[in-house]
N, CA, C and O atoms as a Tripos MOL2 file, in Angstrom:
@<TRIPOS>MOLECULE
protein
  296   295    74     0     0
PROTEIN
NO_CHARGES

@<TRIPOS>ATOM
      1 N          20.6860    7.8710   -7.8380 N.3       1 MET1
      2 CA         19.5700    8.9040   -7.4370 C.3       1 MET1
      3 C          18.7380    7.7940   -6.5740 C.2       1 MET1
      4 O          18.4900    6.6650   -6.9980 O.2       1 MET1
      5 N          18.4280    8.1900   -5.5620 N.am      2 ALA2
      6 CA         17.7810    7.2350   -4.7130 C.3       2 ALA2
      7 C          16.3440    6.8900   -5.2200 C.2       2 ALA2
      8 O          15.5100    7.4390   -5.9400 O.2       2 ALA2
      9 N          16.4490    5.5990   -4.4370 N.am      3 ASP3
     10 CA         15.2170    4.7310   -4.6220 C.3       3 ASP3
     11 C          14.3710    4.5520   -3.8420 C.2       3 ASP3
     12 O          14.5070    3.6860   -2.9770 O.2       3 ASP3
     13 N          13.0770    5.4450   -3.9420 N.am      4 ILE4
     14 CA         12.0330    5.6480   -2.4870 C.3       4 ILE4
     15 C          10.7990    4.9530   -2.5210 C.2       4 ILE4
     16 O           9.7140    5.3010   -2.0540 O.2       4 ILE4
     17 N          11.2570    3.4370   -3.4270 N.am      5 ASN5
     18 CA         10.1030    2.5100   -3.0910 C.3       5 ASN5
     19 C           9.6890    1.8510   -1.8160 C.2       5 ASN5
     20 O           8.5520    1.4200   -1.6260 O.2       5 ASN5
     21 N          10.8710    1.7800   -0.7690 N.am      6 ASN6
     22 CA         10.3030    1.6380    0.5160 C.3       6 ASN6
     23 C           9.4210    2.5920    1.2050 C.2       6 ASN6
     24 O           8.7360    2.3320    2.1950 O.2       6 ASN6
     25 N           9.4880    3.5510    0.6870 N.am      7 LEU7
     26 CA          8.6700    4.7470    1.5190 C.3       7 LEU7
     27 C           7.3620    4.0700    1.3680 C.2       7 LEU7
     28 O           6.6410    3.7300    2.3070 O.2       7 LEU7
     29 N           7.0440    3.8560   -0.2540 N.am      8 PHE8
     30 CA          6.0070    3.5710   -0.5800 C.3       8 PHE8
     31 C           5.4230    2.0370    0.1320 C.2       8 PHE8
     32 O           4.2960    1.8140    0.5730 O.2       8 PHE8
     33 N           6.5560    1.1460    0.0680 N.am      9 ILE9
     34 CA          6.2670   -0.4980    1.1650 C.3       9 ILE9
     35 C           5.9910   -0.1270    2.4440 C.2       9 ILE9
     36 O           5.1120   -0.8160    2.9610 O.2       9 ILE9
     37 N           6.5170    0.8580    3.2270 N.am     10 ARG10
     38 CA          6.2760    1.0130    4.7070 C.3      10 ARG10
     39 C           5.0970    1.3350    4.8950 C.2      10 ARG10
     40 O           4.3750    0.9170    5.8000 O.2      10 ARG10
     41 N           4.7440    2.3040    3.8300 N.am     11 ILE11
     42 CA          3.3210    3.2970    3.6550 C.3      11 ILE11
     43 C           1.7910    2.0550    3.8920 C.2      11 ILE11
     44 O           0.9290    2.0220    4.7700 O.2      11 ILE11
     45 N           1.9690    1.3810    2.9520 N.am     12 ALA12
     46 CA          1.3610    0.0310    3.0320 C.3      12 ALA12
     47 C           1.4820   -0.6080    4.0070 C.2      12 ALA12
     48 O           0.4710   -0.7990    4.6820 O.2      12 ALA12
     49 N           2.7260   -1.1560    4.4270 N.am     13 GLU13
     50 CA          2.9740   -1.9390    5.3350 C.3      13 GLU13
     51 C           2.0380   -1.4900    6.9290 C.2      13 GLU13
     52 O           1.4350   -2.1900    7.7420 O.2      13 GLU13
     53 N           2.2470   -0.2840    6.8580 N.am     14 LYS14
     54 CA          1.4270    0.1060    8.0380 C.3      14 LYS14
     55 C          -0.0920    0.7750    7.9490 C.2      14 LYS14
     56 O          -0.7160    1.5390    8.6850 O.2      14 LYS14
     57 N          -0.3780    0.1260    6.7080 N.am     15 GLY15
     58 CA         -2.0850    0.1430    6.2560 C.3      15 GLY15
     59 C          -2.5810    1.9230    6.2550 C.2      15 GLY15
     60 O          -3.6930    2.4000    6.4830 O.2      15 GLY15
     61 N          -1.3740    2.5690    5.9320 N.am     16 LEU16
     62 CA         -1.6630    4.0230    5.5040 C.3      16 LEU16
     63 C          -2.2930    4.5200    3.8640 C.2      16 LEU16
     64 O          -2.0380    3.8450    2.8670 O.2      16 LEU16
     65 N          -2.9920    5.5810    3.8190 N.am     17 THR17
     66 CA         -3.3230    6.2800    2.5540 C.3      17 THR17
     67 C          -2.5510    7.4660    2.5440 C.2      17 THR17
     68 O          -2.2330    8.0870    3.5580 O.2      17 THR17
     69 N          -2.2160    7.8110    1.2280 N.am     18 ALA18
     70 CA         -1.7990    9.3460    1.1560 C.3      18 ALA18
     71 C          -2.6470   10.5450    2.0620 C.2      18 ALA18
     72 O          -2.1490   11.5710    2.5250 O.2      18 ALA18
     73 N          -3.8100   10.1820    2.1510 N.am     19 LYS19
     74 CA         -4.4890   11.4750    2.8510 C.3      19 LYS19
     75 C          -3.9590   11.4140    4.2760 C.2      19 LYS19
     76 O          -3.6750   12.4160    4.9320 O.2      19 LYS19
     77 N          -3.8370   10.0360    4.7470 N.am     20 ILE20
     78 CA         -3.5330    9.5020    5.8740 C.3      20 ILE20
     79 C          -2.0270   10.2080    6.7060 C.2      20 ILE20
     80 O          -1.8480   10.7030    7.8180 O.2      20 ILE20
     81 N          -1.2050    9.9650    5.6140 N.am     21 VAL21
     82 CA          0.1740   10.6300    5.9860 C.3      21 VAL21
     83 C           0.0880   11.7340    5.6780 C.2      21 VAL21
     84 O           0.6980   12.3850    6.5260 O.2      21 VAL21
     85 N          -0.4740   12.6020    4.6670 N.am     22 SER22
     86 CA         -0.7330   14.0080    4.4360 C.3      22 SER22
     87 C          -0.9440   14.2210    5.4270 C.2      22 SER22
     88 O           0.0010   14.6960    6.0570 O.2      22 SER22
     89 N          -2.3410   14.0060    6.2280 N.am     23 ASN23
     90 CA         -2.8990   14.9250    7.8710 C.3      23 ASN23
     91 C          -1.9640   14.7170    8.6100 C.2      23 ASN23
     92 O          -1.6480   15.6540    9.3440 O.2      23 ASN23
     93 N          -1.4010   13.8040    8.6760 N.am     24 ASP24
     94 CA         -0.4250   13.5040    9.6360 C.3      24 ASP24
     95 C           1.0040   14.3660    9.8060 C.2      24 ASP24
     96 O           1.5560   14.8750   10.7820 O.2      24 ASP24
     97 N           1.3030   14.2880    8.5070 N.am     25 THR25
     98 CA          2.9380   14.9270    8.3110 C.3      25 THR25
     99 C           2.6780   16.4320    7.8830 C.2      25 THR25
    100 O           3.6960   17.1080    8.0340 O.2      25 THR25
    101 N           1.8250   16.9890    7.4960 N.am     26 GLY26
    102 CA          1.6940   17.9590    6.6010 C.3      26 GLY26
    103 C           2.3850   17.4480    5.1730 C.2      26 GLY26
    104 O           2.7050   18.4910    4.6010 O.2      26 GLY26
    105 N           2.6000   16.7980    4.6950 N.am     27 ILE27
    106 CA          3.2810   16.6100    3.7970 C.3      27 ILE27
    107 C           1.5510   16.7470    2.7000 C.2      27 ILE27
    108 O           0.4780   16.5040    3.2520 O.2      27 ILE27
    109 N           1.6240   17.2120    0.9740 N.am     28 SER28
    110 CA          0.5030   17.4550    0.6780 C.3      28 SER28
    111 C           0.6210   15.9070   -0.2510 C.2      28 SER28
    112 O           1.6530   15.3570   -0.6360 O.2      28 SER28
    113 N          -0.9480   15.4160   -0.4550 N.am     29 THR29
    114 CA         -0.6330   14.1470   -0.8670 C.3      29 THR29
    115 C          -0.5140   14.5880   -2.7910 C.2      29 THR29
    116 O          -0.9780   13.8200   -3.6340 O.2      29 THR29
    117 N           0.0800   15.7310   -3.1140 N.am     30 GLY30
    118 CA          0.4370   16.0140   -4.7440 C.3      30 GLY30
    119 C           2.1010   15.3990   -4.4920 C.2      30 GLY30
    120 O           2.7030   14.5640   -5.1670 O.2      30 GLY30
    121 N           2.5290   16.0960   -3.3560 N.am     31 ASN31
    122 CA          4.3960   15.8000   -3.1400 C.3      31 ASN31
    123 C           4.1260   14.1640   -2.9880 C.2      31 ASN31
    124 O           4.9810   13.4810   -3.5520 O.2      31 ASN31
    125 N           3.1800   13.5120   -2.3860 N.am     32 LEU32
    126 CA          3.4720   11.9980   -2.4310 C.3      32 LEU32
    127 C           3.5410   11.1960   -3.5580 C.2      32 LEU32
    128 O           4.2330   10.2120   -3.8210 O.2      32 LEU32
    129 N           2.2930   12.0890   -4.4610 N.am     33 SER33
    130 CA          2.2940   11.7020   -5.8710 C.3      33 SER33
    131 C           3.3650   11.4260   -6.6650 C.2      33 SER33
    132 O           3.8450   10.3810   -7.1040 O.2      33 SER33
    133 N           3.6930   12.8040   -6.7750 N.am     34 ASP34
    134 CA          5.0180   13.3680   -7.5880 C.3      34 ASP34
    135 C           6.1710   12.0740   -7.4100 C.2      34 ASP34
    136 O           6.8060   11.5580   -8.3290 O.2      34 ASP34
    137 N           6.2240   11.7820   -6.2020 N.am     35 TRP35
    138 CA          7.5190   11.1220   -5.7900 C.3      35 TRP35
    139 C           7.0770    9.6920   -6.1930 C.2      35 TRP35
    140 O           7.8350    9.1250   -6.9800 O.2      35 TRP35
    141 N           6.3520    9.2460   -5.9230 N.am     36 LYS36
    142 CA          5.3650    7.6800   -6.2410 C.3      36 LYS36
    143 C           5.4530    7.7520   -7.7720 C.2      36 LYS36
    144 O           4.8880    6.7740   -8.2590 O.2      36 LYS36
    145 N           5.9640    8.5680   -8.6870 N.am     37 LYS37
    146 CA          5.4110    8.7490   -9.9640 C.3      37 LYS37
    147 C           7.1660    8.9270  -10.2910 C.2      37 LYS37
    148 O           7.6460    8.6010  -11.3760 O.2      37 LYS37
    149 N           7.7280    9.3160   -9.5140 N.am     38 GLY38
    150 CA          9.1590    9.6310   -9.8450 C.3      38 GLY38
    151 C           9.4710   11.0130  -10.7720 C.2      38 GLY38
    152 O          10.5110   11.1840  -11.4080 O.2      38 GLY38
    153 N           8.4760   11.8450  -10.7110 N.am     39 ARG39
    154 CA          8.7370   13.2290  -10.9590 C.3      39 ARG39
    155 C           9.7150   14.1730  -10.5980 C.2      39 ARG39
    156 O          10.2660   15.0230  -11.2970 O.2      39 ARG39
    157 N           9.9300   13.7450   -8.7170 N.am     40 CYS40
    158 CA         10.8910   14.6700   -8.3260 C.3      40 CYS40
    159 C          11.1960   13.1830   -7.0970 C.2      40 CYS40
    160 O          10.7450   12.0380   -7.1100 O.2      40 CYS40
    161 N          12.1460   13.8830   -6.1490 N.am     41 LEU41
    162 CA         12.1970   13.4670   -4.4220 C.3      41 LEU41
    163 C          12.3920   14.0490   -3.6610 C.2      41 LEU41
    164 O          13.2620   14.9190   -3.6890 O.2      41 LEU41
    165 N          11.5500   13.7620   -2.5360 N.am     42 PRO42
    166 CA         11.5740   14.4450   -1.4600 C.3      42 PRO42
    167 C          12.7950   15.0970   -0.5650 C.2      42 PRO42
    168 O          13.8480   14.5000   -0.3390 O.2      42 PRO42
    169 N          12.5070   16.3050   -0.1370 N.am     43 GLY43
    170 CA         13.7290   17.1760    0.4910 C.3      43 GLY43
    171 C          14.5120   16.1970    1.5280 C.2      43 GLY43
    172 O          14.0640   15.0650    1.7150 O.2      43 GLY43
    173 N          15.4810   16.5630    2.0850 N.am     44 ALA44
    174 CA         16.3290   16.0180    3.2770 C.3      44 ALA44
    175 C          14.7710   16.2570    4.7920 C.2      44 ALA44
    176 O          14.0970   15.4600    5.4450 O.2      44 ALA44
    177 N          14.8480   17.5580    4.7230 N.am     45 GLU45
    178 CA         13.7110   17.5230    5.6130 C.3      45 GLU45
    179 C          12.1390   16.9170    5.3170 C.2      45 GLU45
    180 O          11.3500   16.9980    6.2580 O.2      45 GLU45
    181 N          11.7590   16.4350    4.2950 N.am     46 ASN46
    182 CA         10.8350   15.8960    3.9300 C.3      46 ASN46
    183 C          11.0280   14.0970    4.5060 C.2      46 ASN46
    184 O          10.2290   13.2950    4.9890 O.2      46 ASN46
    185 N          12.3190   14.0350    4.1960 N.am     47 LEU47
    186 CA         12.3750   12.0680    4.0710 C.3      47 LEU47
    187 C          12.8660   12.0710    6.1310 C.2      47 LEU47
    188 O          13.0400   10.9770    6.6680 O.2      47 LEU47
    189 N          13.0090   13.3660    6.9630 N.am     48 GLU48
    190 CA         13.7020   13.5620    8.0190 C.3      48 GLU48
    191 C          11.5280   13.0500    8.9660 C.2      48 GLU48
    192 O          11.4460   12.0360    9.6580 O.2      48 GLU48
    193 N          10.8360   13.5330    8.8400 N.am     49 ARG49
    194 CA          9.7350   13.8890    9.0270 C.3      49 ARG49
    195 C           9.3240   12.2660    8.6260 C.2      49 ARG49
    196 O           8.9220   11.8190    9.7000 O.2      49 ARG49
    197 N           9.2650   11.5820    7.9900 N.am     50 LEU50
    198 CA          8.0930   10.6790    7.3210 C.3      50 LEU50
    199 C           9.4220    9.3030    8.0780 C.2      50 LEU50
    200 O           9.0620    8.4810    8.9210 O.2      50 LEU50
    201 N          10.5700    9.3560    7.6420 N.am     51 ALA51
    202 CA         11.3800    8.3430    9.0720 C.3      51 ALA51
    203 C          11.0260    8.6550   10.1400 C.2      51 ALA51
    204 O          10.8760    7.6170   10.7860 O.2      51 ALA51
    205 N          10.7810    9.5640   10.7660 N.am     52 ASP52
    206 CA          9.8300    9.6870   12.0920 C.3      52 ASP52
    207 C           8.7240    9.2510   12.0650 C.2      52 ASP52
    208 O           8.3280    8.4400   12.9030 O.2      52 ASP52
    209 N           8.0270    9.6800   11.1380 N.am     53 TYR53
    210 CA          6.4620    9.2030   11.1850 C.3      53 TYR53
    211 C           5.8820    7.8470   11.2980 C.2      53 TYR53
    212 O           4.9580    7.2990   11.8990 O.2      53 TYR53
    213 N           7.4030    7.3520    9.9460 N.am     54 LEU54
    214 CA          7.0150    5.6410   10.0100 C.3      54 LEU54
    215 C           7.5030    4.7690   10.4890 C.2      54 LEU54
    216 O           7.2360    3.5900   10.2570 O.2      54 LEU54
    217 N           8.5770    5.3180   11.4990 N.am     55 ASP55
    218 CA          9.2660    4.7350   12.6490 C.3      55 ASP55
    219 C          10.4830    4.1510   12.0780 C.2      55 ASP55
    220 O          10.6690    3.0380   12.5720 O.2      55 ASP55
    221 N          11.4300    4.4930   11.1800 N.am     56 CYS56
    222 CA         11.9820    3.8350   10.4140 C.3      56 CYS56
    223 C          13.3470    4.4730    9.7810 C.2      56 CYS56
    224 O          12.8620    5.4910    9.2890 O.2      56 CYS56
    225 N          14.6280    4.5260    9.5020 N.am     57 SER57
    226 CA         15.4760    5.0830    9.0930 C.3      57 SER57
    227 C          15.1140    5.6280    7.6300 C.2      57 SER57
    228 O          14.4790    5.1560    6.6870 O.2      57 SER57
    229 N          15.8850    6.9830    7.8840 N.am     58 ILE58
    230 CA         16.3030    7.6630    6.5670 C.3      58 ILE58
    231 C          17.0560    6.6200    5.2630 C.2      58 ILE58
    232 O          16.7150    6.2740    4.1320 O.2      58 ILE58
    233 N          17.7950    6.4680    5.8170 N.am     59 ASP59
    234 CA         18.6160    5.0390    4.9070 C.3      59 ASP59
    235 C          17.5820    3.8820    4.0390 C.2      59 ASP59
    236 O          17.6230    3.6070    2.8400 O.2      59 ASP59
    237 N          16.6570    3.3290    5.1140 N.am     60 TYR60
    238 CA         15.5470    2.4710    4.7460 C.3      60 TYR60
    239 C          15.0000    3.1320    3.3990 C.2      60 TYR60
    240 O          15.1880    2.5820    2.3140 O.2      60 TYR60
    241 N          14.3150    4.3370    3.5250 N.am     61 LEU61
    242 CA         13.2550    5.0530    2.9360 C.3      61 LEU61
    243 C          13.9190    5.3060    1.4590 C.2      61 LEU61
    244 O          13.2440    5.2070    0.4340 O.2      61 LEU61
    245 N          15.1010    5.5910    1.4560 N.am     62 VAL62
    246 CA         16.0640    5.8510   -0.2110 C.3      62 VAL62
    247 C          16.5010    4.5370   -0.9490 C.2      62 VAL62
    248 O          16.8280    4.5090   -2.1350 O.2      62 VAL62
    249 N          16.4670    3.3510   -0.0340 N.am     63 GLY63
    250 CA         16.8660    2.2260   -0.7230 C.3      63 GLY63
    251 C          18.5430    1.5960   -0.5570 C.2      63 GLY63
    252 O          19.0710    0.7240   -1.2470 O.2      63 GLY63
    253 N          19.3520    2.6460    1.0160 N.am     64 ARG64
    254 CA         20.6660    2.3160    0.9760 C.3      64 ARG64
    255 C          20.6250    1.1060    2.0110 C.2      64 ARG64
    256 O          21.6900    0.9650    2.6110 O.2      64 ARG64
    257 N          19.2840   -0.0960    2.4570 N.am     65 THR65
    258 CA         19.2470   -1.0960    3.6880 C.3      65 THR65
    259 C          17.9660   -1.2930    3.1120 C.2      65 THR65
    260 O          17.1460   -0.4730    2.6990 O.2      65 THR65
    261 N          17.9360   -2.9300    3.1750 N.am     66 ASP66
    262 CA         16.5960   -3.3700    3.6520 C.3      66 ASP66
    263 C          15.9110   -3.4900    4.7930 C.2      66 ASP66
    264 O          14.7910   -4.0000    4.8300 O.2      66 ASP66
    265 N          16.6630   -2.9280    6.0430 N.am     67 VAL67
    266 CA         16.2060   -2.8310    6.9090 C.3      67 VAL67
    267 C          15.6640   -1.9340    7.8340 C.2      67 VAL67
    268 O          16.5100   -1.2060    8.3520 O.2      67 VAL67
    269 N          14.6860   -1.7900    8.1430 N.am     68 PRO68
    270 CA         14.2860   -0.4460    8.4730 C.3      68 PRO68
    271 C          14.7820    0.4510    9.3880 C.2      68 PRO68
    272 O          14.8910    1.6650    9.2120 O.2      68 PRO68
    273 N          15.1740   -0.3750   10.6810 N.am     69 GLU69
    274 CA         15.9760   -0.2600   11.9470 C.3      69 GLU69
    275 C          17.4020    0.3580   11.6750 C.2      69 GLU69
    276 O          17.7700    1.0220   12.6450 O.2      69 GLU69
    277 N          18.5580    0.3260   10.3560 N.am     70 VAL70
    278 CA         19.5190    0.6030   10.5220 C.3      70 VAL70
    279 C          19.7730    2.1000   10.6210 C.2      70 VAL70
    280 O          19.0990    2.9440   10.0310 O.2      70 VAL70
    281 N          20.7270    2.3350   11.3600 N.am     71 ASN71
    282 CA         20.8500    4.0690   11.7200 C.3      71 ASN71
    283 C          19.6380    4.9680   11.7810 C.2      71 ASN71
    284 O          19.4820    6.0040   11.1340 O.2      71 ASN71
    285 N          18.6130    4.3070   12.8450 N.am     72 ARG72
    286 CA         17.4570    4.8120   13.1060 C.3      72 ARG72
    287 C          17.8230    6.0980   13.9210 C.2      72 ARG72
    288 O          18.7820    5.9030   14.6680 O.2      72 ARG72
    289 N          17.3430    7.2680   13.9660 N.am     73 LYS73
    290 CA         17.2820    8.3370   14.4840 C.3      73 LYS73
    291 C          16.9930    8.2850   15.9350 C.2      73 LYS73
    292 O          15.8050    7.9890   16.0680 O.2      73 LYS73
    293 N          17.4730    8.4190   16.8760 N.am     74 LYS74
    294 CA         16.8260    8.0240   18.6250 C.3      74 LYS74
    295 C          16.4020    8.9960   19.4200 C.2      74 LYS74
    296 O          15.9850    8.7330   20.5480 O.2      74 LYS74
@<TRIPOS>BOND
     1     1     2 1
     2     2     3 1
     3     3     4 2
     4     3     5 am
     5     5     6 1
     6     6     7 1
     7     7     8 2
     8     7     9 am
     9     9    10 1
    10    10    11 1
    11    11    12 2
    12    11    13 am
    13    13    14 1
    14    14    15 1
    15    15    16 2
    16    15    17 am
    17    17    18 1
    18    18    19 1
    19    19    20 2
    20    19    21 am
    21    21    22 1
    22    22    23 1
    23    23    24 2
    24    23    25 am
    25    25    26 1
    26    26    27 1
    27    27    28 2
    28    27    29 am
    29    29    30 1
    30    30    31 1
    31    31    32 2
    32    31    33 am
    33    33    34 1
    34    34    35 1
    35    35    36 2
    36    35    37 am
    37    37    38 1
    38    38    39 1
    39    39    40 2
    40    39    41 am
    41    41    42 1
    42    42    43 1
    43    43    44 2
    44    43    45 am
    45    45    46 1
    46    46    47 1
    47    47    48 2
    48    47    49 am
    49    49    50 1
    50    50    51 1
    51    51    52 2
    52    51    53 am
    53    53    54 1
    54    54    55 1
    55    55    56 2
    56    55    57 am
    57    57    58 1
    58    58    59 1
    59    59    60 2
    60    59    61 am
    61    61    62 1
    62    62    63 1
    63    63    64 2
    64    63    65 am
    65    65    66 1
    66    66    67 1
    67    67    68 2
    68    67    69 am
    69    69    70 1
    70    70    71 1
    71    71    72 2
    72    71    73 am
    73    73    74 1
    74    74    75 1
    75    75    76 2
    76    75    77 am
    77    77    78 1
    78    78    79 1
    79    79    80 2
    80    79    81 am
    81    81    82 1
    82    82    83 1
    83    83    84 2
    84    83    85 am
    85    85    86 1
    86    86    87 1
    87    87    88 2
    88    87    89 am
    89    89    90 1
    90    90    91 1
    91    91    92 2
    92    91    93 am
    93    93    94 1
    94    94    95 1
    95    95    96 2
    96    95    97 am
    97    97    98 1
    98    98    99 1
    99    99   100 2
   100    99   101 am
   101   101   102 1
   102   102   103 1
   103   103   104 2
   104   103   105 am
   105   105   106 1
   106   106   107 1
   107   107   108 2
   108   107   109 am
   109   109   110 1
   110   110   111 1
   111   111   112 2
   112   111   113 am
   113   113   114 1
   114   114   115 1
   115   115   116 2
   116   115   117 am
   117   117   118 1
   118   118   119 1
   119   119   120 2
   120   119   121 am
   121   121   122 1
   122   122   123 1
   123   123   124 2
   124   123   125 am
   125   125   126 1
   126   126   127 1
   127   127   128 2
   128   127   129 am
   129   129   130 1
   130   130   131 1
   131   131   132 2
   132   131   133 am
   133   133   134 1
   134   134   135 1
   135   135   136 2
   136   135   137 am
   137   137   138 1
   138   138   139 1
   139   139   140 2
   140   139   141 am
   141   141   142 1
   142   142   143 1
   143   143   144 2
   144   143   145 am
   145   145   146 1
   146   146   147 1
   147   147   148 2
   148   147   149 am
   149   149   150 1
   150   150   151 1
   151   151   152 2
   152   151   153 am
   153   153   154 1
   154   154   155 1
   155   155   156 2
   156   155   157 am
   157   157   158 1
   158   158   159 1
   159   159   160 2
   160   159   161 am
   161   161   162 1
   162   162   163 1
   163   163   164 2
   164   163   165 am
   165   165   166 1
   166   166   167 1
   167   167   168 2
   168   167   169 am
   169   169   170 1
   170   170   171 1
   171   171   172 2
   172   171   173 am
   173   173   174 1
   174   174   175 1
   175   175   176 2
   176   175   177 am
   177   177   178 1
   178   178   179 1
   179   179   180 2
   180   179   181 am
   181   181   182 1
   182   182   183 1
   183   183   184 2
   184   183   185 am
   185   185   186 1
   186   186   187 1
   187   187   188 2
   188   187   189 am
   189   189   190 1
   190   190   191 1
   191   191   192 2
   192   191   193 am
   193   193   194 1
   194   194   195 1
   195   195   196 2
   196   195   197 am
   197   197   198 1
   198   198   199 1
   199   199   200 2
   200   199   201 am
   201   201   202 1
   202   202   203 1
   203   203   204 2
   204   203   205 am
   205   205   206 1
   206   206   207 1
   207   207   208 2
   208   207   209 am
   209   209   210 1
   210   210   211 1
   211   211   212 2
   212   211   213 am
   213   213   214 1
   214   214   215 1
   215   215   216 2
   216   215   217 am
   217   217   218 1
   218   218   219 1
   219   219   220 2
   220   219   221 am
   221   221   222 1
   222   222   223 1
   223   223   224 2
   224   223   225 am
   225   225   226 1
   226   226   227 1
   227   227   228 2
   228   227   229 am
   229   229   230 1
   230   230   231 1
   231   231   232 2
   232   231   233 am
   233   233   234 1
   234   234   235 1
   235   235   236 2
   236   235   237 am
   237   237   238 1
   238   238   239 1
   239   239   240 2
   240   239   241 am
   241   241   242 1
   242   242   243 1
   243   243   244 2
   244   243   245 am
   245   245   246 1
   246   246   247 1
   247   247   248 2
   248   247   249 am
   249   249   250 1
   250   250   251 1
   251   251   252 2
   252   251   253 am
   253   253   254 1
   254   254   255 1
   255   255   256 2
   256   255   257 am
   257   257   258 1
   258   258   259 1
   259   259   260 2
   260   259   261 am
   261   261   262 1
   262   262   263 1
   263   263   264 2
   264   263   265 am
   265   265   266 1
   266   266   267 1
   267   267   268 2
   268   267   269 am
   269   269   270 1
   270   270   271 1
   271   271   272 2
   272   271   273 am
   273   273   274 1
   274   274   275 1
   275   275   276 2
   276   275   277 am
   277   277   278 1
   278   278   279 1
   279   279   280 2
   280   279   281 am
   281   281   282 1
   282   282   283 1
   283   283   284 2
   284   283   285 am
   285   285   286 1
   286   286   287 1
   287   287   288 2
   288   287   289 am
   289   289   290 1
   290   290   291 1
   291   291   292 2
   292   291   293 am
   293   293   294 1
   294   294   295 1
   295   295   296 2
@<TRIPOS>SUBSTRUCTURE
     1 MET1         2 RESIDUE 1 A MET
     2 ALA2         6 RESIDUE 1 A ALA
     3 ASP3        10 RESIDUE 1 A ASP
     4 ILE4        14 RESIDUE 1 A ILE
     5 ASN5        18 RESIDUE 1 A ASN
     6 ASN6        22 RESIDUE 1 A ASN
     7 LEU7        26 RESIDUE 1 A LEU
     8 PHE8        30 RESIDUE 1 A PHE
     9 ILE9        34 RESIDUE 1 A ILE
    10 ARG10       38 RESIDUE 1 A ARG
    11 ILE11       42 RESIDUE 1 A ILE
    12 ALA12       46 RESIDUE 1 A ALA
    13 GLU13       50 RESIDUE 1 A GLU
    14 LYS14       54 RESIDUE 1 A LYS
    15 GLY15       58 RESIDUE 1 A GLY
    16 LEU16       62 RESIDUE 1 A LEU
    17 THR17       66 RESIDUE 1 A THR
    18 ALA18       70 RESIDUE 1 A ALA
    19 LYS19       74 RESIDUE 1 A LYS
    20 ILE20       78 RESIDUE 1 A ILE
    21 VAL21       82 RESIDUE 1 A VAL
    22 SER22       86 RESIDUE 1 A SER
    23 ASN23       90 RESIDUE 1 A ASN
    24 ASP24       94 RESIDUE 1 A ASP
    25 THR25       98 RESIDUE 1 A THR
    26 GLY26      102 RESIDUE 1 A GLY
    27 ILE27      106 RESIDUE 1 A ILE
    28 SER28      110 RESIDUE 1 A SER
    29 THR29      114 RESIDUE 1 A THR
    30 GLY30      118 RESIDUE 1 A GLY
    31 ASN31      122 RESIDUE 1 A ASN
    32 LEU32      126 RESIDUE 1 A LEU
    33 SER33      130 RESIDUE 1 A SER
    34 ASP34      134 RESIDUE 1 A ASP
    35 TRP35      138 RESIDUE 1 A TRP
    36 LYS36      142 RESIDUE 1 A LYS
    37 LYS37      146 RESIDUE 1 A LYS
    38 GLY38      150 RESIDUE 1 A GLY
    39 ARG39      154 RESIDUE 1 A ARG
    40 CYS40      158 RESIDUE 1 A CYS
    41 LEU41      162 RESIDUE 1 A LEU
    42 PRO42      166 RESIDUE 1 A PRO
    43 GLY43      170 RESIDUE 1 A GLY
    44 ALA44      174 RESIDUE 1 A ALA
    45 GLU45      178 RESIDUE 1 A GLU
    46 ASN46      182 RESIDUE 1 A ASN
    47 LEU47      186 RESIDUE 1 A LEU
    48 GLU48      190 RESIDUE 1 A GLU
    49 ARG49      194 RESIDUE 1 A ARG
    50 LEU50      198 RESIDUE 1 A LEU
    51 ALA51      202 RESIDUE 1 A ALA
    52 ASP52      206 RESIDUE 1 A ASP
    53 TYR53      210 RESIDUE 1 A TYR
    54 LEU54      214 RESIDUE 1 A LEU
    55 ASP55      218 RESIDUE 1 A ASP
    56 CYS56      222 RESIDUE 1 A CYS
    57 SER57      226 RESIDUE 1 A SER
    58 ILE58      230 RESIDUE 1 A ILE
    59 ASP59      234 RESIDUE 1 A ASP
    60 TYR60      238 RESIDUE 1 A TYR
    61 LEU61      242 RESIDUE 1 A LEU
    62 VAL62      246 RESIDUE 1 A VAL
    63 GLY63      250 RESIDUE 1 A GLY
    64 ARG64      254 RESIDUE 1 A ARG
    65 THR65      258 RESIDUE 1 A THR
    66 ASP66      262 RESIDUE 1 A ASP
    67 VAL67      266 RESIDUE 1 A VAL
    68 PRO68      270 RESIDUE 1 A PRO
    69 GLU69      274 RESIDUE 1 A GLU
    70 VAL70      278 RESIDUE 1 A VAL
    71 ASN71      282 RESIDUE 1 A ASN
    72 ARG72      286 RESIDUE 1 A ARG
    73 LYS73      290 RESIDUE 1 A LYS
    74 LYS74      294 RESIDUE 1 A LYS
């Protein structure tokens, strides 16, 4: 199972709130909350959207690497 803690670390590093992320990406704050609480995980489309938005790789968001730039979509 993926560990998406890096998603929330990246959001905090960028000084963003769930509301800002929601407004900018179209992903609901409810989804963000559910992911943070471990109720469910984001799908591939949302991971791609968040990786682009947060300027990092999907691998970073799902905990496969600690380096945000690895395998980043160009």
